[in-house]
DOTOR-502142 format. One record per residue: x, y, z of N, C-alpha, C in turn. Coordinates in steps of 0.1 Angstrom, whole numbers, plus 5000, padded with zeros to 4 digits. Layout:
! DOTOR-502142
XYZXYZXYZ
...
***
This chain:
! DOTOR-502142
554792036662555192186677555892266668
556992236664557792376659556892466648
556192386640555392476630554892626641
553992576649553392656656554292746665
555392716670556792756676556792876666
556592856652557692936645556293036644
554792986640554293066638553493196649
553493116664553793206675554593336674
556593356667557293416671556593516653
555793446645555493526637554693696643
553893606647552493696654553493786663
554893756673555193826677555993936676
556593926665557193966655556594106648
555194096648554494176646553794276651
553994256665553194346676553594466673
555194516672555094686672554794726658
554694676651554194716634552794756644
552094606647550594656649550394786661
551394836668550794906680551095026669
552395056659552895146656551295216642
550995076643549695156630548195126633
548395106645546895036652546395266646
544895226642544295376642544495456631
545695436624546295496616545395406595
545795476587544995486574546395436567
545595326557546695236547545895216536
545795266524545595276511546095196507
545395076498546095006491545294976477
546095006466545194966454545194856445
544694776441544894676433543894626421
544594626408544094596394545694556386
544694576374545594526364545194386363
545594296352545994166356545694096369
545994126380546394086393544994056399
543594166393542794096400541393986395
542493906387541593846377542293666385
542693726392543693586398542793576414
542393496417541293426427541693416441
543193336434543793356454544593406451
545393536443545893636448544393756458
543593736451542293836452542193766467
541493666474541093606484542393626496
544193606491545193686501545093816500
544593846492544894076495543694096507
542293986500541594046510540893966523
541793916528542493886538542893946548
544093966538544994056545544494226549
543694276547543394416543541894356557
541494246556540294196568541494216584
542694116580543494096591543794226595
544194316584544194526596543294556601
542594476602540794606600540294536615
540494376615540694336625541994386642
543094426637543794506642543794646648
542394746640542894816643543394986639
543694886622544494936613543294976601
543095076598542195126585542095146573
541995056570542894976551541395086548
542195056533540695156522541595096509
540495026497541094906486540495006474
541495056469541195126458540995046446
540494966435539994866430540694916418
541094846406541494856388539794776383
539894756369539194666360539494636346
540294686345540694686326540494616321
540594466324540294296320538694336320
538294296329536694366331535994426320
536094586319536194656314536594636294
537694566296537894516277537094416268
536194306283535794206274534594206278
534094306288532594396279532494496270
533694586267533694596254533794526241
534494426244534894306234533594226233
531994196243530794116239530194256231
530394326227529594466222529994496207
531594406207531494376194532994546192
532794556207534394726200535494656207
536694706204537594706207537994806217
539994766227539594876236541194976229
541095156229541595196225542395276236
543695296233544395346244545595446241
545895586245546595656244547495726258
548895646253549895706269549495596276
548895506274548695406285547095386293
546295546288545095536292543795486282
542895456287541795466283541295536275
540595526261540195656249538495596252
537895686262536295686264535795756260
534695736250533495756247532695786249
531495866250530195826256529795686259
529095636251529295516250529595386260
531495366259532395356268532495416282
532595476286532095506297530595486307
530195416300528995386304529495226308
529995136300530295036301531295046313
532195166313533495136324532695146336
531895246336530695196351530095116356
529895076346528594866350529994826349
531194796344532694696345533294746360
533394816363534294846372532894856392
531794856388530694836399530194686395
530894636390530894496389531694386396
532894486392534494436401533894486414
533394586417533494636427532494566444
531194526436530394426447530894276443
531794306433532494066435533394136452
534394236447535094236462534294286471
533494296475532694356488532094206494
531494116479530793986481532393946490
533393946488534193846485534493896499
534793976506534894066520534293966528
532894006524531593946534531893826547
532593716527532393626530533193536536
534893626537535793556547535293626556
534793676561534293686572534393856579
534693956569534894086572533794176572
534194306574532594376567533294476555
532894486545533594596537532194636532
532194796526531294966519531894926509
531094936500531594996481530695136478
532095166473531895326466532095376451
530895346450531295386429530895496432
530595566410529995676412528895736418
528095616420527195686429526695696436
527895666454528195766456528995916459
529395906448530396086444531196066454
532295926457533595986466534196116457
534696026445535596116434534696186432
535596306432534696436424536096466411
535496526395536796456389536196576375
537196616373537496726364538596646349
537496736333538496636327539796646325
540196556319541796536322542396606306
543896626313544396776301544396726292
544096596288543896526271542496536268
541796566274540296576270540296506254
540296616250540096666233540496506228
541496436230541796326225541096186233
541196206246540796076256539596096256
538496156254537196216258536596186270
536096096282535696046295536196056299
537596086300538596056307538796166319
539196156331538796246342540496246350
540696376358541496346369540596366379
541096366398540696336398540896526409
539996616410538996696416539396716427
538996646436539596636453537896496454
537896466468538196326478536996356481
536096286482534896286496534796226503
536496266516536896176528535396106539
534796246539533696196546533296076548
532996076538531895846538532895806540
533995856533535095696535535095706555
534795836558535595776571534395746582
533295826574531695716583532195496577
532395506568532695336567533695356579
534595356584535495326596534995316606
533995436608533195456622532895276624
532095236615531695076614532495026613
533794986610534294896611534394836596
534694926591534494836576535594856561
535094836555537194916544535794926533
536295066530535695166515536295066509
535095046498536194946485535595076474
536795076472536695236461536995246443
535795266439535895236420536295336419
537395346406537795466400537095566392
535695606389535295636385534795756391
534495876387534895986394533696096389
532696236393531796276388531696376388
531596436379531996566375531096726367
530696796372529196816367527996716365
528096676370526996546365526796456354
528896446354529596346340530196276348
530096126340531296026346532096066340
533396056349534896006342535395806345
535995856338537195656339538395786347
539095726355540395756359540795646364
542895696359543095606364543095556376
543795416381542895366393544195386402
545295396401547295426404546695636412
546095676405545495826401544695856415
543595746411542895746425543195686439
543695646432544395556451545795636461
546695706447547095856453546995986460
545896036457544996136459544196066468
543595986469542495906483543495896493
544795856493545795886508545995966510
546296056502546896226505546196286512
544596256506542996356514543196296529
543096146531543496126536544196086552
545796196546546996166554546895986553
547195956550547095836551548895736556
549195686561550095636572550895546558
550795456550551095396540550195446529
550595356519550295386496550395246495
549595086492550395036489550294976475
550994966462550494956447550694796450
549894726445549394596440549894536431
550694496422550994456406551194366403
552194316397552694146388553894126390
554294216399555794236402556494276413
557494136411557994216422557894316431
558794426426558394606425559294636416
560494726420561494796414562494656409
562994716401564294566398564994666391
566494616395567494666385567694616372
567494506374567594416363565994366361
565294386346564494406344563394226343
564494106342563994016343564493916357
565693996364565593946373565093956389
564693916390564193896407564993936421
566693896414566893856427567794046427
567094086421567894256416566694356425
565494276428564694406435565794476447
565294606446565594696455564394736466
564794706479564094686491563694846497
564394886496564295096495565195196488
563995306481564495376476563995496477
564695656472563795776484563295796469
562595926470562195976457563296066452
564896076453565796086444566296046436
566695866449566695786443566195686429
564295756428563395656416564195766410
564095926408564695996394565295996391
566595916393567795896390567295786384
566395686388565895556376565495626369
564795676373563795686355564995776350
565595826346566495886340567295796325
567495726337568195616336568095496328
566195516328565595446320565695266327
565795246341565895146346563995126352
563795236354562195236357561195286341
560495146340560095146320558695176324
557695176314556495096311555095156320
554995026327553395026334553995066345
555595066346556295106362556495256366
555895326352556495476359555595546359
554095566357553195576367553095526381
553395446383552795376399553995426407
555195386405556295476408555695696409
555195706399554595876397553795846412
552495796413551495806423552595826437
553595686438554495716445554395866452
555595916445556196006442554796156451
553796136442552996236443552496236455
552096096459551596066472552796116487
553896076489554696146495554996266495
554496356488554996476484553696566489
552596476487551196556492550996466510
551896446517551496426533551896246530
551296186525551696026529553495956539
553095896544554095876548555495756540
554795646538555695526532555195496520
555395496508554395376494555395276495
554295156491554795036488554994936473
555494966461554594886458555594696455
553894576459554994456459553994396448
554194266451553894196439552294076449
551194086440549794086448549693916448
550793866439550593666441551193636451
552293716456553093646466551893646481
551593526485550693446499551193616511
549893626507549793726517550593876522
551193926511552093986506551594126510
550094216514550394316523550894286536
550394196545551394166558552694196554
553694076549554794066549554994226548
555494256537555594416534555394506542
553994496555554194566562554594546575
554694446582554494336597555894256601
556594276586558094266588559494336583
560994296588561394436590561794426575
562794356571563094346553561794396544
560694356547559294356533559994256522
558694226513558794176499558894266489
558494386484558794466476559694546483
558994666475559994816471559594966476
560194936487559695056495559995226490
559395316487559395446478559395576496
559995646498560495666512560795836508
560195966513560896046514561996076513
***
């Protein structure tokens, strides 16, 4: 009985947040090593389905680095990176598109299995218009987002579906591999999203790199700049914070960095006062 009462209390606590966010858009980015965690994937997709069912429009932008690396390895090719971006020649971009297409279909299928409705948006739908990256001479067919075809995304909303977007852009008939954090940022900005949520394999931004108890739950853009200068924010967290700051400057209300492995991480971050990750605000 007490457990049932506790569950009811949690639902009651969520009511103000559901009311505040109903009809709003939340863009989530899920990728990296976290995407190979079946339990985490199931929990995140369940959260997205719940959001959709209570009237919150949710979008999923996914990565797929491990799947790309595996496909390259099967062909006897090694992954090569420059400043954290995958060097992508003419052959590799075809494998990138294939691998991300397979990840996209898997995510859409799992949403449907869990009782939700999702629509995959890959390079075929040309949702992401791309242009060559500033370092294209060294990176090959790596691109940046030129603009986002929001009409196709909003059309999925009208069918009460979850758009699932692969980070492959098209420009002048050419495919481009684009960083998934950047795609999520640009999609959130183009849709004027209420929130951008980056799902990672760490708790959020920590004052001490190996101490989860040093989690900083709320930061302003100004504070993140100070932490970057002091070297507190390092390595893979730097582009994620950069995506959050860019999204905020482009009109997104709030951004979040949370651990995808925590059960129902998105619901805990969005529907509770304390949250479980790092929230970055203007």
